[in-house]
Structures are given as structure tokens and as C-alpha cells.
C-alpha positions, 0 to 999 in steps of 0.5 A, spaced: 290 315 230 284 311 226 288 305 226 289 304 233 282 306 235 279 300 230 284 295 233 281 297 240 275 293 238 278 287 236 279 281 241 286 280 244 287 274 239 285 278 233 290 283 236 295 278 236 294 276 229 293 283 226 300 284 229 303 278 225 301 282 218 306 287 218 311 291 222 306 297 222 301 293 225 305 290 230 307 296 232 300 299 233 298 292 236 303 293 241 300 299 244 301 299 252 294 303 253 291 298 248 293 292 252 292 296 259 284 296 257 284 289 255 287 287 261 282 292 265 276 288 261 279 281 264 280 284 271 288 284 271 290 290 275 297 290 274 302 289 268 308 285 269 315 288 270 319 289 264 324 284 262 330 285 259 329 283 252 333 283 245 332 289 242 327 288 236 328 295 233 331 301 236 325 305 239 320 299 239 318 297 246 314 291 248 308 292 252 308 290 260 300 290 259 300 285 253 305 280 257 301 280 263 294 279 259 298 273 255 301 270 262 294 270 265 291 267 259 296 262 259 294 261 267 287 260 266 287 256 260 292 251 264 287 251 269 281 249 265 285 244 261 288 241 268 294 242 265 298 243 271 305 241 273 307 238 279 314 240 282 319 235 282 323 233 288 330 234 287 334 228 289 341 230 291 347 226 294 348 226 302 355 230 301 350 236 298 348 238 305 348 245 306 351 247 313 349 253 317 353 256 323 348 256 329 351 259 335 357 254 337 354 248 333 353 247 326 346 245 323 345 241 317 340 241 312 
């Protein structure tokens, strides 16, 4: 298909913009093989496992390769900007301890 061939020359950000023009371009820009090639160009070796998503239109599927590309792009952007979030400790009451049986004695965590 000629349109898909033309899309293969676009940068990923341009592909994402092309997908916003109309349904036809959205379907084309979601092509899994197209995004697999974009991922290979960036050194992304595996797609993300598909998520359960709300059905946009019967027969329309989201590309796992596109999801992998976007995820990696966000990670790279966060690293470059220093936009990293530290994990926050969870503070709970002493009554929320977890008791694990260990032989004859119980162990609290």
C-alpha cells in the first residue's frame, strides 16, 4: 500500500500527528510492522505485552510495538530531564503488621 510506504519515511512524532488527521490515517499509523521497524531503529527489541483496552472500533487493534516505542521514549525523556520520581515510603499503623507463620512460632513483619 502506497500510503503505508510513505508513512514509513516519517519520524515517529510525525506518525503520531498523521494519526490525528482522520480515521484512515489513524489505522495506517497504528500498523504494527511500521512501529516494529521504528523500534528496531531505536534499539527496542521486544514489544510490550498487549493490554486490555476499550474497543475503539471493531477490528481496530493497538500496536504493541507502538506502545513499546512510546514507553521507551518517555523513559529516555525523563532521564534526560531528570524528571525521576522517587518511591515514597508507606507509613502504616502498627496494627497493620503482617504475621507469617514460621514453624511453631509466628513472625511479624
